[in-house]
DSSP file (Angstrom, degrees, kcal/mol; ACC not computed):
  #  RESIDUE AA STRUCTURE BP1 BP2  ACC     N-H-->O    O-->H-N    N-H-->O    O-->H-N    TCO  KAPPA ALPHA  PHI   PSI    X-CA   Y-CA   Z-CA
    1    1 A X              0   0    0      0, 0.0    27,-1.9     0, 0.0     2,-0.2   0.000 360.0 360.0 360.0 136.6    0.0    0.0    0.0
    2    2 A X  E     -A   27   0A   0     25,-0.2     2,-0.3    26,-0.0    25,-0.2  -0.494 360.0-164.0 -82.0 148.1    1.3    3.4   -0.9
    3    3 A X  E     -A   26   0A   0     23,-3.1    23,-2.7    -2,-0.2     2,-0.4  -0.894  10.3-138.7-124.2 159.0    1.9    6.2    1.6
    4    4 A X  E     -A   25   0A   0     -2,-0.3    87,-3.1    21,-0.2     2,-0.3  -0.974  19.1-179.9-121.8 133.8    2.4   10.0    1.0
    5    5 A X  E     -A   24   0A   0     19,-2.3    19,-2.7    -2,-0.4     2,-0.4  -0.937  19.7-135.8-126.7 153.4    4.9   12.2    2.8
    6    6 A X  E     -Ab  23  93A   0     86,-2.3    88,-3.4    -2,-0.3     2,-0.5  -0.909  13.0-160.3-109.5 135.6    5.6   15.9    2.5
    7    7 A X  E     -Ab  22  94A   0     15,-3.1    15,-2.4    -2,-0.4     2,-0.4  -0.968   5.0-166.9-115.4 128.2    9.1   17.2    2.4
    8    8 A X  E     -Ab  21  95A   0     86,-3.0    88,-2.7    -2,-0.5     2,-0.4  -0.953   4.7-157.3-115.1 134.9    9.8   20.9    3.1
    9    9 A X  E     - b   0  96A   0     11,-2.2     2,-0.3    -2,-0.4    88,-0.2  -0.897  15.0-159.7-110.4 139.2   13.1   22.5    2.4
   10   10 A X    >>  -     0   0    0     86,-2.0     3,-1.1    -2,-0.4     4,-1.0  -0.811  38.8 -21.6-124.2 160.6   14.1   25.7    4.2
   11   11 A X  H 3> S-     0   0    0     -2,-0.3     4,-1.7     1,-0.3     3,-0.4  -0.074 123.3  -3.2  48.9-130.8   16.5   28.7    4.0
   12   12 A X  H 3> S+     0   0    0      1,-0.2     4,-2.5     2,-0.2    -1,-0.3   0.808 132.6  59.0 -64.3 -30.0   19.6   28.3    1.7
   13   13 A X  H <> S+     0   0    0     -3,-1.1     4,-2.2     2,-0.2     5,-0.3   0.921 104.6  51.0 -62.9 -43.1   18.7   24.7    0.9
   14   14 A X  H  X>S+     0   0    0     -4,-1.0     4,-1.6    -3,-0.4     5,-0.8   0.913 112.7  45.9 -58.8 -43.9   15.4   25.8   -0.5
   15   15 A X  H  <5S+     0   0    0     -4,-1.7    -2,-0.2     1,-0.2    -1,-0.2   0.880 110.4  54.4 -67.7 -38.3   17.2   28.4   -2.6
   16   16 A X  H  <5S+     0   0    0     -4,-2.5    -2,-0.2     1,-0.2    -1,-0.2   0.904 117.6  33.1 -64.2 -43.2   19.8   25.9   -3.8
   17   17 A X  H  <5S-     0   0    0     -4,-2.2    -1,-0.2     2,-0.2    -2,-0.2   0.630 105.5-124.8 -93.9 -13.2   17.4   23.3   -5.1
   18   18 A X  T  <5S+     0   0    0     -4,-1.6     2,-0.3    -5,-0.3    -3,-0.2   0.645  76.1  79.7  85.5  15.1   14.7   25.8   -6.2
   19   19 A X      < -     0   0    0     -5,-0.8    -2,-0.2    -6,-0.2    -1,-0.2  -0.994  52.1-161.1-150.5 154.0   11.7   24.5   -4.4
   20   20 A X  S    S+     0   0    0     -2,-0.3   -11,-2.2     1,-0.3     2,-0.3   0.623  76.2  22.5-107.3 -18.1   10.3   24.7   -0.9
   21   21 A X  E     +A    8   0A   0    -13,-0.2     2,-0.3    -7,-0.1    -1,-0.3  -0.988  56.1 167.8-156.8 139.0    7.9   21.8   -0.7
   22   22 A X  E     -A    7   0A   0    -15,-2.4   -15,-3.1    -2,-0.3     2,-0.4  -0.979  23.6-136.1-145.8 157.0    7.2   18.4   -2.4
   23   23 A X  E     -A    6   0A   0     -2,-0.3     2,-0.4   -17,-0.2   -17,-0.2  -0.945  18.9-164.2-114.2 141.5    5.2   15.3   -1.9
   24   24 A X  E     -A    5   0A   0    -19,-2.7   -19,-2.3    -2,-0.4     2,-0.5  -0.962  12.6-143.6-123.9 141.1    6.5   11.9   -2.4
   25   25 A X  E     +A    4   0A   0     -2,-0.4     2,-0.3   -21,-0.2   -21,-0.2  -0.920  29.9 172.7-102.9 126.9    4.7    8.6   -2.7
   26   26 A X  E     -A    3   0A   0    -23,-2.7   -23,-3.1    -2,-0.5     2,-0.3  -0.810  34.1-102.2-127.3 165.6    6.4    5.7   -1.1
   27   27 A X  E >   -A    2   0A   0     -2,-0.3     3,-2.2   -25,-0.2   -25,-0.2  -0.660  50.3 -91.6 -86.3 147.4    5.7    2.1   -0.3
   28   28 A X  T 3  S+     0   0    0    -27,-1.9    -1,-0.1    -2,-0.3     3,-0.1  -0.335 115.2  31.9 -55.4 135.9    4.6    1.1    3.2
   29   29 A X  T 3  S+     0   0    0     59,-0.6    -1,-0.3     1,-0.4    60,-0.1   0.255  85.4 134.3  96.3 -11.5    7.7    0.2    5.2
   30   30 A X    <   -     0   0    0     -3,-2.2    58,-2.7    58,-0.1    -1,-0.4  -0.368  42.9-143.4 -71.6 156.0   10.1    2.6    3.4
   31   31 A X  B  >  -E   87   0B   0     56,-0.3     4,-2.1    -3,-0.1    56,-0.2  -0.499  29.7 -94.4-114.1 176.6   12.4    4.6    5.6
   32   32 A X  H  > S+     0   0    0     54,-1.7     4,-2.6    51,-0.3    53,-0.2   0.866 125.9  56.9 -58.7 -36.5   13.9    8.1    5.7
   33   33 A X  H  > S+     0   0    0     51,-2.5     4,-1.9     2,-0.2    -1,-0.2   0.899 105.2  49.9 -63.2 -40.6   17.0    6.6    3.9
   34   34 A X  H  > S+     0   0    0     50,-0.3     4,-1.6     2,-0.2    -1,-0.2   0.908 111.9  48.2 -63.5 -41.7   14.7    5.4    1.1
   35   35 A X  H  X S+     0   0    0     -4,-2.1     4,-2.3     1,-0.2    -2,-0.2   0.907 107.3  56.5 -63.4 -41.7   13.2    8.9    0.8
   36   36 A X  H  X S+     0   0    0     -4,-2.6     4,-2.6     1,-0.2    -2,-0.2   0.891 104.4  53.0 -57.4 -41.7   16.8   10.4    0.9
   37   37 A X  H  X S+     0   0    0     -4,-1.9     4,-1.9     1,-0.2    -1,-0.2   0.904 109.3  48.6 -61.7 -42.0   17.7    8.2   -2.2
   38   38 A X  H  X S+     0   0    0     -4,-1.6     4,-1.1     2,-0.2    -1,-0.2   0.897 111.7  49.5 -64.8 -40.2   14.7    9.6   -4.1
   39   39 A X  H  X S+     0   0    0     -4,-2.3     4,-3.2     1,-0.2     3,-0.4   0.903 109.4  52.1 -65.7 -41.3   15.6   13.2   -3.1
   40   40 A X  H  X S+     0   0    0     -4,-2.6     4,-2.4     1,-0.2     5,-0.3   0.871 103.3  57.7 -64.0 -36.6   19.2   12.6   -4.3
   41   41 A X  H  < S+     0   0    0     -4,-1.9    -1,-0.2     1,-0.2    -2,-0.2   0.854 117.5  35.0 -60.6 -32.4   18.0   11.3   -7.7
   42   42 A X  H  < S+     0   0    0     -4,-1.1    -2,-0.2    -3,-0.4    -1,-0.2   0.884 138.6  12.4 -87.3 -43.4   16.2   14.6   -8.1
   43   43 A X  H  X S+     0   0    0     -4,-3.2     4,-2.7    -5,-0.1     5,-0.2   0.211  84.9 115.7-125.3  13.3   18.5   17.2   -6.4
   44   44 A X  H  X S+     0   0    0     -4,-2.4     4,-2.7    -5,-0.2     5,-0.2   0.885  79.6  49.6 -56.3 -44.3   21.8   15.4   -5.8
   45   45 A X  H  > S+     0   0    0     -5,-0.3     4,-2.4     1,-0.2    -1,-0.2   0.924 113.8  45.4 -63.1 -44.4   23.9   17.6   -8.1
   46   46 A X  H  > S+     0   0    0      2,-0.2     4,-2.0     1,-0.2    -2,-0.2   0.908 114.4  48.4 -65.3 -42.0   22.5   20.8   -6.6
   47   47 A X  H  <>S+     0   0    0     -4,-2.7     5,-2.8     2,-0.2     6,-0.7   0.891 112.4  48.4 -66.9 -38.9   23.0   19.5   -3.0
   48   48 A X  H ><5S+     0   0    0     -4,-2.7     3,-1.3    -5,-0.2    -2,-0.2   0.928 111.3  49.8 -66.0 -44.2   26.5   18.4   -3.7
   49   49 A X  H 3<5S+     0   0    0     -4,-2.4    -2,-0.2     1,-0.3    -1,-0.2   0.873 110.5  50.8 -61.4 -37.2   27.4   21.7   -5.3
   50   50 A X  T 3<5S-     0   0    0     -4,-2.0    -1,-0.3    -5,-0.2    -2,-0.2   0.515 116.4-115.3 -79.4  -4.3   26.0   23.5   -2.3
   51   51 A X  T < 5S+     0   0    0     -3,-1.3    -3,-0.2    -4,-0.4    -2,-0.1   0.686  80.0 124.1  81.3  18.0   28.0   21.4    0.1
   52   52 A X      < +     0   0    0     -5,-2.8     9,-2.9    -6,-0.2    10,-1.2   0.623  67.8  41.4 -88.7 -13.6   25.0   19.7    1.7
   53   53 A X  B    S-F   60   0C   0     -6,-0.7     2,-0.4     7,-0.3     7,-0.2  -0.945  90.1-101.2-132.4 155.5   26.1   16.1    1.0
   54   54 A X     >  -     0   0    0      5,-2.5     4,-2.0    -2,-0.3     5,-0.1  -0.606  29.2-139.7 -72.4 128.6   29.3   14.2    1.2
   55   55 A X  T  4 S+     0   0    0     -2,-0.4    -1,-0.1     1,-0.2    -7,-0.1   0.771  97.5  35.4 -63.6 -27.5   30.6   13.8   -2.4
   56   56 A X  T  4 S+     0   0    0      3,-0.1    -1,-0.2     1,-0.1    -2,-0.0   0.916 128.7  28.3 -92.3 -53.4   31.7   10.2   -1.9
   57   57 A X  T  4 S-     0   0    0      2,-0.1    -2,-0.2     1,-0.0     3,-0.1   0.696  88.4-139.6 -85.0 -19.2   29.1    8.7    0.5
   58   58 A X     <  +     0   0    0     -4,-2.0     2,-0.2     1,-0.2    -3,-0.1   0.645  54.3 141.5  65.6  16.5   26.2   10.9   -0.6
   59   59 A X        -     0   0    0      1,-0.1    -5,-2.5    -5,-0.1    -1,-0.2  -0.533  65.9 -84.4 -83.8 155.1   25.1   11.1    3.0
   60   60 A X  B     +F   53   0C   0     -7,-0.2    -7,-0.3    -2,-0.2    -1,-0.1  -0.372  51.7 168.2 -59.4 133.2   23.7   14.3    4.5
   61   61 A X  S    S+     0   0    0     -9,-2.9    -8,-0.2    -2,-0.1    -1,-0.2   0.755  75.8  15.2-113.8 -50.0   26.6   16.5    5.6
   62   62 A X  S    S+     0   0    0    -10,-1.2     2,-0.4   -11,-0.1    37,-0.2  -0.255 104.2 100.1-123.5  43.5   25.2   20.0    6.3
   63   63 A X        -     0   0    0     35,-0.2     2,-0.5   -11,-0.2    35,-0.2  -0.997  56.9-149.4-132.0 132.6   21.5   19.2    6.5
   64   64 A X  E     -C   97   0A   0     33,-3.6    33,-1.8    -2,-0.4     2,-0.6  -0.877  14.8-157.1 -95.5 131.0   19.4   18.6    9.5
   65   65 A X  E     +C   96   0A   0     -2,-0.5    13,-2.3    31,-0.2    14,-0.3  -0.950  20.2 166.4-112.9 120.1   16.5   16.2    8.9
   66   66 A X  E     -CD  95  77A   0     29,-2.7    29,-2.9    -2,-0.6     2,-0.3  -0.838  14.3-158.2-125.9 163.8   13.5   16.5   11.2
   67   67 A X  E     -CD  94  76A   0      9,-2.6     9,-2.2    -2,-0.3     2,-0.4  -0.992  12.2-151.1-146.0 154.3   10.0   15.1   11.0
   68   68 A X  E     -C   93   0A   0     25,-2.7    25,-2.5    -2,-0.3     2,-0.4  -0.990  18.4-162.4-122.5 132.3    6.6   15.7   12.4
   69   69 A X    >   -     0   0    0     -2,-0.4     3,-2.7     5,-0.4    23,-0.1  -0.899  33.0 -95.4-117.6 142.9    4.3   12.8   12.8
   70   70 A X  T 3  S+     0   0    0     -2,-0.4     3,-0.1     1,-0.3    22,-0.1  -0.351 115.9  22.2 -54.9 128.6    0.5   12.9   13.1
   71   71 A X  T 3  S+     0   0    0      1,-0.2     2,-0.5    -2,-0.0    -1,-0.3   0.342 104.3  97.8  92.1  -5.8   -0.2   12.8   16.9
   72   72 A X  S <  S-     0   0    0     -3,-2.7     2,-0.4     2,-0.1    -3,-0.3  -0.973  74.2-127.9-117.6 125.8    3.3   14.1   17.8
   73   73 A X        -     0   0    0     -2,-0.5    -3,-0.0    -3,-0.1     0, 0.0  -0.566  64.5 -13.3 -77.8 126.1    3.5   17.8   18.6
   74   74 A X  S    S-     0   0    0     -2,-0.4    -5,-0.4     2,-0.0     2,-0.3   0.091  91.9 -52.1  81.5 170.8    6.3   19.7   16.7
   75   75 A X        -     0   0    0     -7,-0.1     2,-0.4    -9,-0.1    -7,-0.2  -0.628  50.8-170.7 -83.4 141.5    9.3   18.8   14.6
   76   76 A X  E     -D   67   0A   0     -9,-2.2    -9,-2.6    -2,-0.3     5,-0.1  -0.997  31.2-103.7-134.1 140.6   11.8   16.4   16.1
   77   77 A X  E >   -D   66   0A   0     -2,-0.4     3,-2.4   -11,-0.3     4,-0.4  -0.332  31.7-123.4 -57.9 138.1   15.2   15.4   14.7
   78   78 A X  G > >S+     0   0    0    -13,-2.3     5,-2.3     1,-0.3     3,-1.5   0.742 108.5  73.4 -60.7 -20.4   15.1   12.0   13.1
   79   79 A X  G 3 5S+     0   0    0    -14,-0.3    -1,-0.3     1,-0.3    -2,-0.1   0.751  87.4  62.1 -62.6 -23.0   17.8   10.9   15.5
   80   80 A X  G < 5S+     0   0    0     -3,-2.4    -1,-0.3     2,-0.1    -2,-0.2   0.648 113.8  35.4 -76.8 -14.8   15.2   10.9   18.2
   81   81 A X  T < 5S-     0   0    0     -3,-1.5    -2,-0.1    -4,-0.4     3,-0.1   0.577 135.8 -56.1 -98.0-106.1   13.3    8.2   16.3
   82   82 A X  T > 5 -     0   0    0      1,-0.5     3,-1.6    -4,-0.3    -3,-0.2  -0.070  69.5-124.7-132.7  33.4   15.6    5.7   14.5
   83   83 A X  G > <S-     0   0    0     -5,-2.3     3,-1.9     1,-0.3    -1,-0.5  -0.245  79.4 -15.0  59.1-143.4   17.7    8.0   12.4
   84   84 A X  G 3  S+     0   0    0      1,-0.3   -51,-2.5   -52,-0.1   -50,-0.3   0.643 135.4  65.9 -67.7 -13.3   17.7    7.3    8.6
   85   85 A X  G <  S+     0   0    0     -3,-1.6    -1,-0.3   -53,-0.2    -2,-0.2   0.443  71.7 127.6 -85.3  -0.4   16.2    3.9    9.4
   86   86 A X    <   -     0   0    0     -3,-1.9   -54,-1.7     1,-0.1     2,-0.3  -0.387  62.6-127.4 -61.2 124.3   13.0    5.5   10.7
   87   87 A X  B     -E   31   0B   0    -56,-0.2   -56,-0.3    -2,-0.2     2,-0.2  -0.585  23.9-131.0 -74.8 131.0   10.0    4.0    8.9
   88   88 A X        -     0   0    0    -58,-2.7   -59,-0.6    -2,-0.3     2,-0.3  -0.526  18.6-156.6 -85.0 150.6    7.8    6.6    7.4
   89   89 A X    >   -     0   0    0     -2,-0.2     3,-2.2   -61,-0.1   -19,-0.1  -0.891  35.1 -80.2-124.5 155.3    4.1    6.7    7.8
   90   90 A X  T 3  S+     0   0    0     -2,-0.3   -20,-0.2     1,-0.3   -85,-0.2  -0.287 116.9  20.4 -55.2 130.4    1.3    8.2    5.7
   91   91 A X  T 3  S+     0   0    0    -87,-3.1    -1,-0.3     1,-0.3   -86,-0.2   0.366  84.6 150.0  91.8  -4.7    1.1   11.9    6.4
   92   92 A X    <   -     0   0    0     -3,-2.2   -86,-2.3   -88,-0.3     2,-0.5  -0.309  37.1-144.8 -61.0 145.0    4.6   12.4    7.8
   93   93 A X  E     -bC   6  68A   0    -25,-2.5   -25,-2.7   -88,-0.2     2,-0.5  -0.968  11.7-162.6-112.0 123.9    6.1   15.8    7.3
   94   94 A X  E     -bC   7  67A   0    -88,-3.4   -86,-3.0    -2,-0.5     2,-0.4  -0.924   2.5-162.9-108.9 129.1    9.9   15.8    6.7
   95   95 A X  E     -bC   8  66A   0    -29,-2.9   -29,-2.7    -2,-0.5     2,-0.4  -0.936   4.5-171.3-112.8 133.7   11.8   19.1    7.2
   96   96 A X  E     +bC   9  65A   0    -88,-2.7   -86,-2.0    -2,-0.4     2,-0.3  -0.990  18.5 148.1-126.6 129.6   15.3   19.6    5.8
   97   97 A X  E     - C   0  64A   0    -33,-1.8   -33,-3.6    -2,-0.4   -86,-0.1  -0.993  45.3-104.7-156.0 151.6   17.4   22.6    6.5
   98   98 A X        -     0   0    0    -88,-0.4   -35,-0.2    -2,-0.3     3,-0.1  -0.421  56.0 -84.1 -72.8 155.8   21.0   23.6    7.0
   99   99 A X        -     0   0    0    -37,-0.2     2,-0.2     1,-0.1    -1,-0.1  -0.277  51.8-102.5 -57.9 145.8   22.3   24.2   10.6
  100  100 A X        -     0   0    0     -3,-0.1     2,-0.4     1,-0.0    -1,-0.1  -0.508  41.2-165.9 -71.8 135.0   21.5   27.7   11.9
  101  101 A X        +     0   0    0     -2,-0.2     2,-0.3    -3,-0.1    -3,-0.0  -0.917  14.5 158.3-122.3 150.5   24.6   29.9   11.8
  102  102 A X              0   0    0     -2,-0.4     0, 0.0     1,-0.1     0, 0.0  -0.918 360.0 360.0-156.1-179.0   25.1   33.2   13.5
  103  103 A X              0   0    0     -2,-0.3    -1,-0.1     0, 0.0    -2,-0.0   0.383 360.0 360.0-144.6 360.0   27.6   35.6   14.8
């Protein structure tokens, strides 16, 4: 059975890839890592050029991945779930953004 998740991109990452929001259809049981592969197929070159992914491993380098799940208040870093192995559920919202910098 298919599920739908929404991915939102913020700040400089949004500007780098040229979009702020997308929906993805995944198979039940797919994980954040599976979603990451789909995102890389679409935006890998832009993300690599912007320094957001490791050029060799293609893993997130300068991106925070957080998610909001129906019934859970607010965004939480995926590390609080099961990291990239977190199984996605229908209606999940995934947020991707570079770390906040300041001076």
